[in-house]
VMD Tcl script that draws the C-alpha trace (Angstrom):
set ca {
  {104.03 60.92 -0.87}
  {103.94 64.30 -2.57}
  {100.67 65.14 -0.76}
  {102.19 64.26 2.61}
  {105.30 66.38 1.91}
  {103.18 69.32 0.54}
  {100.80 69.25 3.55}
  {103.41 68.73 6.18}
  {100.74 67.67 8.74}
  {101.56 67.75 12.48}
  {101.41 63.95 12.61}
  {102.99 61.27 14.64}
  {102.42 58.57 11.92}
  {100.43 56.90 9.29}
  {98.81 53.54 9.61}
  {97.13 50.99 7.29}
  {95.12 48.72 9.64}
  {94.47 45.04 8.87}
  {97.16 44.36 6.31}
  {94.90 44.64 3.23}
  {95.77 42.47 0.23}
  {97.30 44.54 -2.49}
  {98.71 47.17 -0.26}
  {102.52 47.65 -0.40}
  {104.23 44.56 0.95}
  {101.03 42.60 0.87}
  {100.85 41.78 -2.81}
  {98.87 38.67 -3.80}
  {98.62 38.20 -7.54}
  {96.24 40.72 -9.13}
  {94.05 40.95 -6.11}
  {93.79 44.51 -4.66}
  {91.37 45.01 -1.69}
  {90.19 48.55 -0.96}
  {91.75 50.22 2.14}
  {92.23 53.44 3.92}
  {95.41 55.12 5.19}
  {95.00 56.89 8.49}
  {96.97 59.77 9.78}
  {97.39 60.11 13.58}
  {97.89 63.61 14.96}
  {99.84 64.55 18.11}
  {96.63 64.37 20.14}
  {96.06 60.77 19.06}
  {93.13 61.44 16.67}
  {92.89 59.51 13.47}
  {91.73 60.96 10.15}
  {91.53 59.31 6.67}
  {94.63 60.49 4.78}
  {94.11 58.44 1.61}
  {91.60 55.93 0.14}
  {92.70 53.07 -2.12}
  {90.04 51.30 -4.09}
  {90.34 48.19 -6.16}
  {88.52 49.94 -9.09}
  {91.44 52.49 -9.53}
  {88.85 55.31 -8.87}
  {90.13 56.25 -5.37}
  {91.73 59.46 -4.23}
  {95.15 57.96 -4.79}
  {96.15 55.59 -7.64}
  {96.97 52.06 -6.52}
  {100.24 52.18 -8.48}
  {101.56 54.69 -5.98}
  {101.19 52.24 -3.02}
  {104.93 51.41 -3.22}
  {105.76 55.04 -2.59}
  {103.24 55.06 0.24}
  {105.07 52.19 1.83}
  {108.26 54.25 1.94}
  {106.35 57.18 3.56}
  {104.73 54.74 6.07}
  {108.07 53.29 7.07}
  {109.74 56.77 7.35}
  {106.86 58.26 9.34}
  {106.65 55.34 11.69}
  {110.42 55.17 12.31}
  {110.70 58.91 12.74}
  {107.82 59.26 15.14}
  {108.17 55.86 16.75}
  {104.32 55.86 16.46}
  {102.20 53.26 18.16}
  {98.94 51.90 16.86}
  {96.04 53.30 18.72}
  {93.59 50.75 20.47}
  {90.72 51.36 18.02}
  {93.13 50.35 15.07}
  {93.90 46.87 16.37}
  {94.33 43.87 14.19}
  {90.98 42.28 13.30}
  {90.28 38.91 14.84}
  {90.07 35.91 12.54}
  {86.50 35.02 11.33}
  {86.67 31.77 13.37}
  {89.22 32.07 16.10}
  {91.26 28.96 16.72}
  {90.69 27.06 19.90}
  {93.18 27.23 22.65}
  {96.08 25.07 21.92}
  {95.27 24.97 18.15}
  {97.94 23.25 16.11}
  {97.26 24.60 12.66}
  {100.66 24.62 10.90}
  {101.52 26.50 7.75}
  {104.33 25.77 5.34}
  {106.77 28.44 4.32}
  {110.40 29.30 3.35}
  {112.49 31.51 5.56}
  {113.50 34.73 3.69}
  {115.32 36.51 6.56}
  {116.04 36.06 10.28}
  {116.70 38.93 12.68}
  {117.64 37.22 15.89}
  {118.23 40.48 17.81}
  {114.72 41.87 17.09}
  {113.01 38.51 17.27}
  {111.66 38.68 13.73}
  {111.45 36.13 10.94}
  {110.37 36.90 7.36}
  {108.49 34.06 5.76}
  {107.20 33.39 2.30}
  {104.16 31.32 3.27}
  {100.99 29.59 2.22}
  {97.60 30.48 3.40}
  {97.45 30.84 7.20}
  {93.99 29.41 7.76}
  {93.52 30.14 11.44}
  {94.30 33.80 10.77}
  {92.28 33.98 7.45}
  {95.50 35.31 5.85}
  {96.25 34.55 2.23}
  {99.70 33.37 0.94}
  {102.29 36.13 0.92}
  {105.72 37.16 2.21}
  {105.66 38.81 5.56}
  {107.83 39.54 8.58}
  {106.52 38.13 11.88}
  {107.50 38.67 15.45}
  {108.26 35.45 17.29}
  {107.02 34.59 20.77}
  {110.47 33.38 21.86}
  {113.71 34.59 20.17}
  {115.34 31.17 20.96}
  {113.16 29.67 18.16}
  {115.27 31.57 15.64}
  {118.51 29.89 16.48}
  {117.38 26.78 14.61}
  {116.38 28.44 11.33}
  {118.21 30.25 8.57}
  {117.42 31.91 5.22}
  {116.29 29.37 2.64}
  {115.04 26.79 5.22}
  {111.67 25.12 4.51}
  {109.67 25.32 7.63}
  {106.17 24.62 9.16}
  {105.04 27.26 11.61}
  {102.04 28.33 13.76}
  {100.83 31.93 14.10}
  {98.54 33.54 16.61}
  {97.50 37.15 17.37}
  {99.70 38.21 20.32}
  {99.24 41.87 21.57}
  {97.31 42.58 18.28}
  {100.10 41.39 16.06}
  {100.48 38.11 14.10}
  {103.18 36.20 15.94}
  {104.94 32.90 15.26}
  {104.47 30.78 18.35}
  {106.07 27.55 16.93}
  {108.43 26.88 14.03}
  {110.07 23.68 12.91}
  {111.84 22.28 9.94}
  {109.49 21.01 7.25}
  {109.55 17.22 6.80}
}
mol new
graphics top color blue
foreach p $ca { graphics top sphere $p radius 0.5 }
foreach p [lrange $ca 0 end-1] q [lrange $ca 1 end] { graphics top cylinder $p $q radius 0.2 }
display resetview
């Protein structure tokens, strides 16, 4: 964060593509995957702003990733930045077939009906090759959220919709 404030780059935002395990908000035990933070300038060009490595030898120490999360949130909100096309979410290793019914168990942590977002503490999402974690998801239909509340145990299905993991079905766990 100090580096960003000191440099004061003419940027519209920072991005961490692919939701790497171990980055701020994507903690998963002691696992920390290496990742890069990209800075997008006003012309839409991306450059590497910071490297995070799992061996703690990167340009920026992994312990500062929580501070980076604050910077990313502030920069994104202030600039209303959008992800460029070449920074899209990766496709799962084996994409699910159309109409796939892979369901994942989770617990609702928060519901934002107006934004169409549900935060879930979930197990592994196999069709997305995503490990267990707590994450906020868009929902494909805001009406789905009228039947869930914080603390509910649910089963849900996630698909990539417009390059974002999106809940397309959610139901009470049995």
